[in-house]
MMTF fields as JSON, N, C-alpha, C and O atoms, coordinates in Angstrom:
{
  "mmtfVersion": "1.0.0",
  "mmtfProducer": "UNKNOWN",
  "numBonds": 447,
  "numAtoms": 448,
  "numGroups": 112,
  "numChains": 1,
  "numModels": 1,
  "chainsPerModel": [1],
  "groupsPerChain": [112],
  "chainIdList": ["A"],
  "bondAtomList": [4, 2, 8, 6, 12, 10, 16, 14, 20, 18, 24, 22, 28, 26, 32, 30, 36, 34, 40, 38, 44, 42, 48, 46, 52, 50, 56, 54, 60, 58, 64, 62, 68, 66, 72, 70, 76, 74, 80, 78, 84, 82, 88, 86, 92, 90, 96, 94, 100, 98, 104, 102, 108, 106, 112, 110, 116, 114, 120, 118, 124, 122, 128, 126, 132, 130, 136, 134, 140, 138, 144, 142, 148, 146, 152, 150, 156, 154, 160, 158, 164, 162, 168, 166, 172, 170, 176, 174, 180, 178, 184, 182, 188, 186, 192, 190, 196, 194, 200, 198, 204, 202, 208, 206, 212, 210, 216, 214, 220, 218, 224, 222, 228, 226, 232, 230, 236, 234, 240, 238, 244, 242, 248, 246, 252, 250, 256, 254, 260, 258, 264, 262, 268, 266, 272, 270, 276, 274, 280, 278, 284, 282, 288, 286, 292, 290, 296, 294, 300, 298, 304, 302, 308, 306, 312, 310, 316, 314, 320, 318, 324, 322, 328, 326, 332, 330, 336, 334, 340, 338, 344, 342, 348, 346, 352, 350, 356, 354, 360, 358, 364, 362, 368, 366, 372, 370, 376, 374, 380, 378, 384, 382, 388, 386, 392, 390, 396, 394, 400, 398, 404, 402, 408, 406, 412, 410, 416, 414, 420, 418, 424, 422, 428, 426, 432, 430, 436, 434, 440, 438, 444, 442],
  "bondOrderList": [1, 1, 1, 1, 1, 1, 1, 1, 1, 1, 1, 1, 1, 1, 1, 1, 1, 1, 1, 1, 1, 1, 1, 1, 1, 1, 1, 1, 1, 1, 1, 1, 1, 1, 1, 1, 1, 1, 1, 1, 1, 1, 1, 1, 1, 1, 1, 1, 1, 1, 1, 1, 1, 1, 1, 1, 1, 1, 1, 1, 1, 1, 1, 1, 1, 1, 1, 1, 1, 1, 1, 1, 1, 1, 1, 1, 1, 1, 1, 1, 1, 1, 1, 1, 1, 1, 1, 1, 1, 1, 1, 1, 1, 1, 1, 1, 1, 1, 1, 1, 1, 1, 1, 1, 1, 1, 1, 1, 1, 1, 1],
  "groupList": [{"groupName": "UNK", "atomNameList": ["N", "CA", "C", "O"], "elementList": ["N", "C", "C", "O"], "formalChargeList": [0, 0, 0, 0], "bondAtomList": [1, 0, 2, 1, 3, 2], "bondOrderList": [1, 1, 2], "singleLetterCode": "X", "chemCompType": "L-PEPTIDE LINKING"}],
  "groupTypeList": [0, 0, 0, 0, 0, 0, 0, 0, 0, 0, 0, 0, 0, 0, 0, 0, 0, 0, 0, 0, 0, 0, 0, 0, 0, 0, 0, 0, 0, 0, 0, 0, 0, 0, 0, 0, 0, 0, 0, 0, 0, 0, 0, 0, 0, 0, 0, 0, 0, 0, 0, 0, 0, 0, 0, 0, 0, 0, 0, 0, 0, 0, 0, 0, 0, 0, 0, 0, 0, 0, 0, 0, 0, 0, 0, 0, 0, 0, 0, 0, 0, 0, 0, 0, 0, 0, 0, 0, 0, 0, 0, 0, 0, 0, 0, 0, 0, 0, 0, 0, 0, 0, 0, 0, 0, 0, 0, 0, 0, 0, 0, 0],
  "groupIdList": [1, 2, 3, 4, 5, 6, 7, 8, 9, 10, 11, 12, 13, 14, 15, 16, 17, 18, 19, 20, 21, 22, 23, 24, 25, 26, 27, 28, 29, 30, 31, 32, 33, 34, 35, 36, 37, 38, 39, 40, 41, 42, 43, 44, 45, 46, 47, 48, 49, 50, 51, 52, 53, 54, 55, 56, 57, 58, 59, 60, 61, 62, 63, 64, 65, 66, 67, 68, 69, 70, 71, 72, 73, 74, 75, 76, 77, 78, 79, 80, 81, 82, 83, 84, 85, 86, 87, 88, 89, 90, 91, 92, 93, 94, 95, 96, 97, 98, 99, 100, 101, 102, 103, 104, 105, 106, 107, 108, 109, 110, 111, 112],
  "secStructList": [7, 2, 2, 2, 2, 2, 2, 2, 2, 2, 2, 2, 2, 2, 2, 2, 2, 2, 2, 2, 2, 2, 2, 2, 2, 2, 2, 2, 2, 2, 2, 2, 2, 2, 2, 2, 2, 2, 2, 2, 2, 2, 2, 6, 6, 6, 1, 1, 7, 7, 7, 6, 6, 7, 3, 3, 3, 3, 3, 3, 6, 6, 3, 3, 3, 3, 3, 3, 3, 3, 3, 7, 7, 6, 6, 1, 7, 7, 1, 1, 7, 3, 3, 3, 3, 3, 3, 3, 3, 3, 3, 3, 3, 3, 6, 6, 3, 3, 3, 3, 3, 3, 3, 3, 3, 3, 3, 3, 3, 7, 7, 7],
  "xCoordList": [90.309, 90.122, 91.444, 91.485, 92.514, 93.821, 94.301, 94.953, 93.974, 94.357, 93.648, 94.264, 92.388, 91.627, 92.215, 92.317, 92.599, 93.204, 94.555, 94.873, 95.343, 96.64, 96.464, 97.23, 95.472, 95.205, 94.796, 95.266, 93.939, 93.519, 94.697, 94.822, 95.549, 96.713, 97.677, 98.218, 97.891, 98.761, 98.178, 98.91, 96.871, 96.225, 96.404, 96.677, 96.253, 96.446, 97.898, 98.17, 98.828, 100.254, 100.606, 101.332, 100.099, 100.34, 99.756, 100.354, 98.595, 97.99, 98.86, 99.014, 99.428, 100.314, 101.586, 102.03, 102.161, 103.385, 103.091, 103.876, 101.98, 101.601, 101.422, 101.895, 100.734, 100.548, 101.862, 102.041, 102.787, 104.096, 104.878, 105.541, 104.804, 105.509, 104.933, 105.681, 103.616, 102.979, 103.377, 103.679, 103.378, 103.775, 105.219, 105.534, 106.093, 107.503, 107.679, 108.417, 107.008, 107.096, 106.554, 107.123, 105.472, 104.882, 105.823, 105.988, 106.44, 107.352, 108.61, 109.149, 109.085, 110.223, 109.863, 110.684, 108.647, 108.204, 108.104, 108.492, 107.586, 107.488, 108.88, 109.098, 109.814, 111.191, 111.823, 112.514, 111.592, 112.127, 111.517, 112.226, 110.217, 109.548, 110.044, 110.219, 110.268, 110.774, 112.179, 112.491, 113.02, 114.373, 114.336, 115.121, 113.431, 113.278, 112.799, 113.277, 111.864, 111.379, 112.496, 112.639, 113.288, 114.405, 115.434, 115.917, 115.771, 116.769, 116.234, 116.998, 114.94, 114.335, 114.458, 114.829, 114.15, 114.282, 115.732, 115.996, 116.671, 118.088, 118.557, 119.397, 118.022, 118.457, 117.862, 118.417, 116.746, 116.071, 116.936, 117.396, 117.154, 117.931, 119.425, 120.178, 119.886, 121.325, 121.794, 122.887, 120.997, 121.383, 120.933, 121.684, 119.718, 119.167, 118.64, 118.265, 118.606, 118.109, 116.629, 115.883, 116.226, 114.826, 113.994, 114.377, 112.86, 111.963, 110.571, 110.047, 109.973, 108.631, 107.631, 107.56, 106.874, 105.846, 106.299, 105.484, 107.578, 108.064, 107.42, 107.232, 107.092, 106.605, 107.315, 107.775, 107.393, 108.001, 107.257, 106.94, 106.984, 106.393, 107.313, 107.776, 107.573, 108.496, 108.07, 107.656, 108.174, 107.931, 109.272, 110.173, 109.42, 110.67, 110.342, 110.077, 110.363, 109.955, 108.474, 107.651, 108.135, 106.719, 106.253, 105.073, 107.174, 106.842, 106.609, 107.29, 105.635, 105.394, 105.834, 105.382, 106.717, 107.266, 106.704, 106.786, 106.128, 105.624, 106.305, 106.225, 106.976, 107.71, 107.264, 106.954, 107.233, 106.827, 107.763, 108.374, 107.858, 108.617, 107.667, 107.05, 107.55, 106.726, 107.547, 108.195, 107.509, 108.216, 107.505, 106.287, 108.258, 107.703, 107.397, 108.099, 106.373, 106.064, 107.3, 108.167, 107.378, 108.581, 108.941, 109.587, 108.559, 108.885, 110.385, 110.843, 111.159, 112.597, 113.428, 114.657, 112.774, 113.537, 114.292, 113.729, 115.569, 116.379, 117.022, 117.871, 116.648, 117.218, 118.372, 118.644, 119.056, 120.185, 119.764, 120.261, 118.859, 118.331, 116.818, 116.267, 116.162, 114.706, 114.35, 114.9, 113.439, 113.032, 112.023, 111.1, 112.218, 111.317, 110.823, 111.57, 109.554, 108.974, 109.053, 108.464, 109.775, 109.908, 109.07, 109.064, 108.368, 107.547, 107.636, 107.75, 107.583, 107.564, 106.632, 106.563, 105.924, 105.047, 105.421, 105.486, 105.662, 105.964, 104.773, 104.425, 104.151, 102.975, 103.198, 104.019, 102.446, 102.536, 101.251, 100.48, 101.042, 99.871, 100.228, 101.284, 99.356, 99.531, 98.218, 97.275, 98.18, 96.918, 95.926, 96.203, 94.795, 93.781, 93.835, 92.977, 94.833, 94.92, 96.133, 97.121, 96.036, 97.187, 97.721, 96.984, 98.988, 99.636, 100.646, 101.09, 101.012, 101.962, 102.723, 102.292, 103.876, 104.709, 104.954, 105.315, 104.763, 104.987, 105.982, 105.898, 106.918, 107.895, 107.955, 107.689, 108.306, 108.477, 109.58, 109.892, 110.157, 111.233, 111.291, 110.651, 112.055, 112.341, 113.797, 114.669, 114.048, 115.421, 115.602, 114.693, 116.79, 117.105, 117.681, 118.501, 117.237, 117.722, 117.969, 117.696, 118.487, 118.762, 117.453, 116.483, 117.398, 116.176, 115.934, 116.873, 114.66, 114.336, 114.864, 114.673],
  "yCoordList": [116.495, 117.676, 118.126, 118.471, 118.121, 118.527, 117.566, 117.978, 116.292, 115.301, 115.586, 115.482, 115.937, 116.25, 117.468, 117.492, 118.474, 119.677, 119.335, 119.825, 118.503, 118.091, 117.298, 117.482, 116.425, 115.639, 116.562, 116.391, 117.522, 118.471, 119.32, 119.59, 119.733, 120.527, 119.712, 120.22, 118.446, 117.571, 117.308, 117.277, 117.12, 116.898, 118.118, 117.978, 119.308, 120.532, 120.657, 121.043, 120.333, 120.401, 119.415, 119.764, 118.2, 117.205, 117.668, 117.445, 118.307, 118.839, 119.913, 119.949, 120.784, 121.827, 121.236, 121.665, 120.265, 119.625, 118.911, 119.002, 118.21, 117.508, 118.498, 118.257, 119.619, 120.645, 121.232, 121.492, 121.445, 121.982, 120.997, 121.397, 119.715, 118.699, 118.6, 118.475, 118.656, 118.61, 119.843, 119.733, 121.011, 122.236, 122.195, 122.65, 121.663, 121.54, 120.59, 120.893, 119.453, 118.489, 119.103, 118.891, 119.852, 120.48, 121.531, 121.61, 122.338, 123.367, 122.738, 123.273, 121.623, 120.924, 120.374, 120.412, 119.867, 119.354, 120.484, 120.318, 121.627, 122.78, 123.236, 123.552, 123.273, 123.671, 122.686, 123.097, 121.395, 120.372, 120.506, 120.385, 120.753, 120.928, 122.193, 122.19, 123.261, 124.5, 124.302, 124.796, 123.592, 123.298, 122.462, 122.693, 121.501, 120.675, 121.521, 121.342, 122.439, 123.324, 124.24, 124.449, 124.787, 125.65, 124.889, 125.402, 123.686, 122.912, 122.49, 122.377, 122.259, 121.936, 123.119, 122.944, 124.327, 125.52, 125.745, 126.119, 125.521, 125.703, 124.733, 125.083, 123.514, 122.487, 122.675, 122.193, 123.367, 123.51, 124.311, 125.406, 123.754, 124.414, 124.191, 124.743, 123.402, 123.176, 121.979, 122.015, 120.925, 119.727, 119.831, 119.49, 120.297, 120.467, 121.892, 122.494, 122.438, 123.808, 123.913, 122.937, 125.101, 125.347, 125.296, 125.859, 124.621, 124.481, 124.893, 124.4, 125.806, 126.297, 125.14, 124.32, 125.083, 124.065, 122.795, 121.907, 122.69, 121.498, 121.387, 122.384, 120.167, 119.884, 118.634, 117.802, 118.521, 117.337, 117.015, 117.907, 115.739, 115.241, 114.175, 113.296, 114.263, 113.315, 113.072, 113.996, 111.836, 111.488, 111.444, 110.728, 112.191, 112.238, 111.914, 112.81, 110.637, 110.216, 110.488, 110.04, 111.205, 111.522, 112.746, 113.093, 113.404, 114.625, 114.35, 113.523, 115.054, 115.03, 116.388, 117.428, 116.376, 117.607, 117.772, 116.864, 118.952, 119.288, 120.58, 121.592, 120.547, 121.718, 122.051, 121.158, 123.344, 123.791, 124.878, 125.616, 124.958, 126.005, 126.657, 125.976, 127.984, 128.736, 129.911, 130.624, 130.094, 131.25, 132.514, 132.631, 133.448, 134.706, 135.575, 135.479, 136.418, 137.293, 138.046, 138.397, 138.288, 138.801, 140.248, 140.91, 140.744, 142.127, 142.362, 143.446, 141.4, 141.605, 140.756, 140.778, 140.013, 139.144, 140.002, 140.93, 139.686, 140.469, 139.599, 140.085, 138.349, 137.451, 136.63, 135.551, 137.106, 136.376, 135.544, 134.436, 136.075, 135.358, 135.52, 136.498, 134.539, 134.544, 134.354, 133.468, 135.174, 134.971, 133.821, 133.702, 132.99, 131.879, 132.001, 132.373, 131.68, 131.614, 130.161, 129.276, 129.923, 128.58, 128.514, 129.45, 127.408, 127.242, 125.805, 124.877, 125.633, 124.294, 124.28, 125.236, 123.174, 122.954, 121.618, 120.596, 121.64, 120.426, 120.179, 121.033, 119.013, 118.706, 117.411, 116.574, 117.27, 116.081, 115.94, 116.888, 114.732, 114.448, 114.72, 114.304, 115.41, 115.702, 115.339, 116.129, 114.126, 113.647, 113.437, 112.685, 114.078, 113.956, 115.069, 115.14, 115.942, 117.086, 116.985, 116.325, 117.649, 117.802, 119.209, 120.185, 119.307, 120.607, 120.798, 119.825, 122.047, 122.29, 123.591, 124.481, 123.663, 124.855, 125.119, 124.203, 126.369, 126.72, 127.871, 128.838, 127.76, 128.802, 129.052, 128.149, 130.286, 130.586, 131.631, 132.368, 131.676, 132.617, 132.849, 132.138, 133.839, 134.086, 133.744, 134.027, 133.134, 132.779, 133.043, 132.822, 133.519, 133.752, 132.472, 131.797, 132.152, 130.959, 131.253, 132.344, 130.255, 130.392, 130.426, 129.79, 131.141, 131.157, 129.779, 129.018, 129.47, 128.139, 127.97, 126.917],
  "zCoordList": [143.524, 142.715, 142.08, 140.899, 142.867, 142.358, 141.27, 140.311, 141.426, 140.424, 139.099, 138.038, 139.146, 137.932, 137.233, 136.006, 138.004, 137.422, 136.788, 135.704, 137.453, 136.91, 135.619, 134.673, 135.57, 134.361, 133.212, 132.087, 133.481, 132.441, 131.959, 130.764, 132.876, 132.5, 131.64, 130.657, 132.011, 131.211, 129.83, 128.84, 129.759, 128.46, 127.562, 126.37, 128.128, 127.348, 126.903, 125.766, 127.792, 127.461, 126.347, 125.417, 126.437, 125.383, 124.052, 122.999, 124.094, 122.864, 122.235, 121.014, 123.05, 122.533, 121.929, 120.864, 122.603, 122.093, 120.776, 119.833, 120.709, 119.477, 118.326, 117.216, 118.596, 117.566, 117.1, 115.91, 118.029, 117.663, 116.803, 115.847, 117.137, 116.348, 114.938, 113.968, 114.822, 113.5, 112.687, 111.499, 113.322, 112.628, 112.172, 111.072, 112.991, 112.629, 111.447, 110.51, 111.489, 110.383, 109.093, 108.022, 109.187, 107.991, 107.417, 106.2, 108.272, 107.762, 107.155, 106.186, 107.696, 107.103, 105.725, 104.809, 105.573, 104.275, 103.257, 102.1, 103.684, 102.777, 102.357, 101.187, 103.288, 102.958, 101.976, 101.044, 102.179, 101.27, 99.873, 98.874, 99.8, 98.505, 97.798, 96.58, 98.546, 97.962, 97.407, 96.324, 98.131, 97.658, 96.374, 95.455, 96.317, 95.119, 93.937, 92.817, 94.176, 93.111, 92.619, 91.414, 93.539, 93.15, 92.323, 91.313, 92.736, 91.989, 90.625, 89.666, 90.534, 89.237, 88.288, 87.127, 88.77, 87.93, 87.515, 86.372, 88.427, 88.105, 87.031, 86.202, 87.041, 86.089, 84.699, 83.712, 84.624, 83.324, 82.362, 82.688, 81.169, 80.14, 80.247, 79.443, 81.211, 81.343, 80.527, 79.962, 80.452, 79.71, 78.255, 77.34, 78.049, 76.708, 76.591, 77.597, 75.378, 75.221, 75.606, 75.527, 76.018, 76.347, 75.071, 74.045, 75.142, 73.993, 74.429, 75.428, 73.666, 73.975, 74.039, 73.123, 75.112, 75.268, 75.965, 76.214, 76.284, 76.988, 78.37, 79.068, 78.742, 80.09, 80.596, 79.814, 81.889, 82.496, 83.781, 84.568, 83.984, 85.218, 85.771, 85.045, 87.069, 87.685, 89.128, 89.829, 89.553, 90.951, 91.654, 91.218, 92.728, 93.484, 94.936, 95.738, 95.265, 96.611, 96.803, 96.005, 97.835, 98.086, 97.312, 97.354, 96.603, 95.873, 94.393, 93.786, 93.821, 92.376, 91.833, 92.312, 90.83, 90.26, 88.853, 88.027, 88.595, 87.261, 86.829, 87.526, 85.677, 85.188, 83.773, 82.985, 83.454, 82.125, 81.609, 82.381, 80.285, 79.597, 78.608, 77.79, 78.682, 77.733, 77.208, 77.974, 75.915, 75.352, 75.81, 75.676, 76.345, 76.822, 75.606, 74.599, 75.673, 74.529, 74.052, 74.853, 72.769, 72.117, 72.451, 71.638, 73.582, 73.915, 73.992, 73.632, 74.441, 74.605, 73.645, 73.71, 72.761, 71.855, 70.848, 70.268, 70.642, 69.711, 68.637, 67.889, 68.543, 67.555, 68.08, 67.554, 69.1, 69.676, 70.88, 71.082, 71.666, 72.829, 72.865, 72.359, 73.473, 73.584, 75.058, 75.713, 75.591, 76.981, 77.099, 76.293, 78.108, 78.398, 79.834, 80.738, 80.019, 81.367, 81.825, 81.205, 82.901, 83.469, 84.74, 85.539, 84.918, 86.123, 86.598, 85.796, 87.888, 88.46, 89.666, 90.438, 89.801, 90.946, 91.57, 90.888, 92.858, 93.618, 94.536, 95.352, 94.402, 95.215, 95.992, 95.617, 97.083, 97.93, 98.722, 98.871, 99.226, 100.064, 101.522, 101.999, 102.212, 103.632, 104.309, 104.344, 104.845, 105.404, 104.276, 103.342, 104.345, 103.301, 102.277, 101.397, 102.375, 101.475, 100.561, 100.882, 99.424, 98.542, 98.734, 98.599, 99.046, 99.227, 98.108, 97.498, 97.833, 96.752, 96.976, 97.711, 96.309, 96.251, 94.777, 94.038, 94.334, 92.939, 92.846, 93.603, 91.917, 91.654, 90.159, 89.366, 89.766, 88.353, 88.202, 89.137, 87.01, 86.722, 85.214, 84.439, 84.817, 83.402, 83.144, 83.965, 82.0, 81.642, 80.154, 79.354, 79.798, 78.392, 77.799, 78.42, 76.589, 75.903, 74.436, 73.935, 73.778, 72.342, 71.561, 71.973, 70.462, 69.651, 69.034, 68.798, 68.777, 68.206, 66.791, 66.183]
}
């Protein structure tokens, strides 16, 4: 009887450890995807000027990065700078599901 209880307790303990390891791996993947999304937003508009309607798709290891540039409505445009809405989505496969992280920001750029 004591052996059966010990086996059940060990099985429960192994289940908890397995769940913790899966959760840790998932949170590390989310952190990596978030860092990739942040660096993508930082890079946008640094090499080439921002252009309304630009999109980019790139595979970066297991991650797929999709970035867009949209001209923000002219509420703050003054002729010298134009506001642009930048967005990026980083997606990846996790088992049978597709997971993603999306970030967006506003950035001032040169008028077209």
